[in-house]
N, C-alpha and C positions, 0 to 999 in steps of 0.2 A: 116759802120761797118758790119763785117761778122756775119752771123747767125750761132749759134751752134745748130744743130738739134737734135743730140743724138737719132735719130730714130733707132729702132730695128725691126726685123721681128715680126709683130703682131700675137698674138694668141687669138682668131681664126683669120684666114686670112681675110683681108679687101677685098671688091669686086675687082676683077681684071679688068684691062682695056681690053675691047674686042680686040682681035688680029686684026691688020690691020685697025682699025678704028681710024682716027686722032681725037685728043681731040676736035679740032674746030668743026668737023662734029657732034660729039656726043653732044657737048654743044648746038650748033644751033638747033639740032633735038629734044633735051629733056633737057632744062635748069633746070627744076624741078628735073629730075632724076640725073643730075650732082650735084646739091646741096646735094641731099640725099647721093650720093656716097661720096662726100667730108666729110659729117658728119660721115659716117660710118668709113672712114679712120681715122678721128680724134679720134673717140671713141676707136678705136683699138690701136692707136699709141701714143696719146698725153695725158699725165696725169697731166701736169702742165707746166708752163713756167714763165720766167721773161721777161719783155719787157719795152720799152719806149712808152707810149701812148701820142700822141698829139691830142687834141680835141678842138673844138670850137662849141658852141651850141647857138641857139636862144631860149630863155625861156620867155614865156608870151610876145612875140613880141619884146623882147630886146636881141640884140646880146651880148653875154658874152665875156669876155676877153679870149684869147687863153690860154690853160693850157698844161703844160708838166709834166707828172707824171711817175715816175718809179713804176712798178707794179710787184708784185709777186703773182702768181695765181696757186691754186691747185684745182683739180676737186673734190677729196674726202678726208676728208669732204670739201665741197665747201668753199674756203678760198680766201680772197682778202686782200692784204696789199698794200697800196698806199703811196707814198712819193712824195710830190709836189716839182718840180724843178722851176716851173714858174706858175703864176696865182693862187696861193693858196688863199683860203678864210680865215676862222677863224682857220683852222687847217693846220699844216705842214704835218701830216701823219694820216692815218686812217687804221683800221683793222676790217674786218668782217670774222668770222668763224662760219659757220652754227652749231647751237647747243651749242656754247660756249658763255661766257660773257652774259648770259641771252638772247642769240640770238640778241644782240644789236651791233651797231657799236661802237668801241672804238676809240677816236680821241685824238691826241696830239696837243693842241692849239699852235699857234705861237705868237711871240712877247711877250708883257707884259702879255697876257692871259696865257702864259705857267706857270706863277707863281702859278696859281690855280690848275695845274695838269691836268691829263687826264679827259675826260668827256665821257659819253655814250649817245647814241641816238637810239631810235627804228628805224628800217630800213624804216618804212613808216611814220616817223614823218615829219612835215613840215620843220624842220631844216635840216634833212638829205636829203630831196628831193629838197630843194631850190638850184637853179642854176644847176640842173641836169635833163636831159630828162629821164634817166633811174635810177631805184633803184640799189643799190650796189649788190643786189642778182641777178640782171640781167646783171652783167658784164661778159665780155668774148667774144673772137672771135667766139667761137662756139655758144653761145647764140645769138650773133648778126646774125649769119647765120641762126639759127633756126627762128628768127623773120622774116628774109627775106623769108625763105622757106614757112612759114605759110601764109604770105601775097601773095606770088606767087601762092600757091595752091588754095587759096580762089579766086584769080582773074582768074585762069585757069578754075575753076568750073563755073564761071560766063561768060566764053568765052571772058574775057577782058585782058588776059595776052599777052603783047607784050614785047619781050626781044630782044635787039640788042647785038650781040656778037661783041666786038670791038677788038678782037685779043689779042696778047700778048704785054704787056707793062712793062716797068721797072720804076715804080714810084720812084722818088728820096726820097719821104716821107717814103718809105719802103725799104731803103738800095739798091734800084735799083734791087731788086729781080724780076725775070720774073713772071708776074702775068696774069692770064686770067681776062679780063675786060668785065663785063656784065652791060648793062644799061636797066632799065625799064623806058621809058619816057612817058609823056603825059597820066597820069592816067585819066580815065573817070571822077573820082571824088577823092578828097583828102582822104588819108587813114592815120591811126596811127599818130595822132597829126599833121595832115596837109600835110603829104608827098605826092607829086605829081610827083616826078622825083627822081630816085635813081640809082646811079652807084656804083658797088662794084668791088673790086680787090681781086682775090683769088690766093694765092701763088701756083704756078704750081707744086711745090714739096710737100709742107706740106698740101696743100688744106685748109689752114686757110683763113678766110675773113680778110685780113690785112688792108683794107682801105674801107671806105664807105663815100659817099658824097650825101646829100639829099637836095632837094629844095621844096618849096611850089608852089602852082599854080600861084603865081605872080613872080616866078623866084628868090625868095629870099632864101638865104642859111638857112637851118634849122639846119644842123649839119654836121660836118666833123670830121672823126675819122681815125687816122693812127697809125699803130703799127710798130715799128722798133726795131733793136737790140734784136731780139727775141732769147731766149735761152730755148730750149725745154727740158723738163724733167731734170731740173738741180738738183744737190745735194745741198739742202739748209742747212744752219746751223739749229740746232735743235730748236732754239727759234724764227725762222723766223715768224711764225704765232702765237706768244705769245705777249700779250700786253706789256711785258717788252722790246720788240724789238723796239717799237715806240720811235722815237726821235724827 
């Protein structure tokens, strides 16, 4: 599926690409700086998006079933609306809007549970976090990149940062969009819930982290996340981030 970027010239201008310096050379020379540049571009240009998220995670040592979720995401106020197409748990859809609904997740149960109507959960409750590596207020391609940047900066400060630039790839999981691929292999010791090997795919145009795959120190998959059919800065219906929109 084609992506609809809807990008416009940012105000203020995002950092410019240095004239005559290939992306590959800049990335190899300063991968941390490259992530910072990508985040600045997203801050300036991307205010929200709709997309299809495919994910699979290992939770408490157990690999979960693959999930396919349609997501509407807005930066301000921070808003996430999820509708499961595959791999749903007790809910078919869920909504979180920062500062609304008592700052709780609102969910629409599936199956016979739907007869009881919508229910709410605190974002840090055991129910909300069961089966998820990250809380719903940690959702997003930008927040994923920020987690990557934070870990890389800390490793760089310890003189432990090793990054392999794997060039441009067109992952089928991300609509075969051209992506810069960076891998951080062989961590000296596991980090963030056991991660010891991480590969990320960054869209060459939008600079979003559209795919990430992470393994533990035994080579077991910890998590795989892929974003596709991304529609940047869409014009949503007025009720998109209202609990009345959950079905």
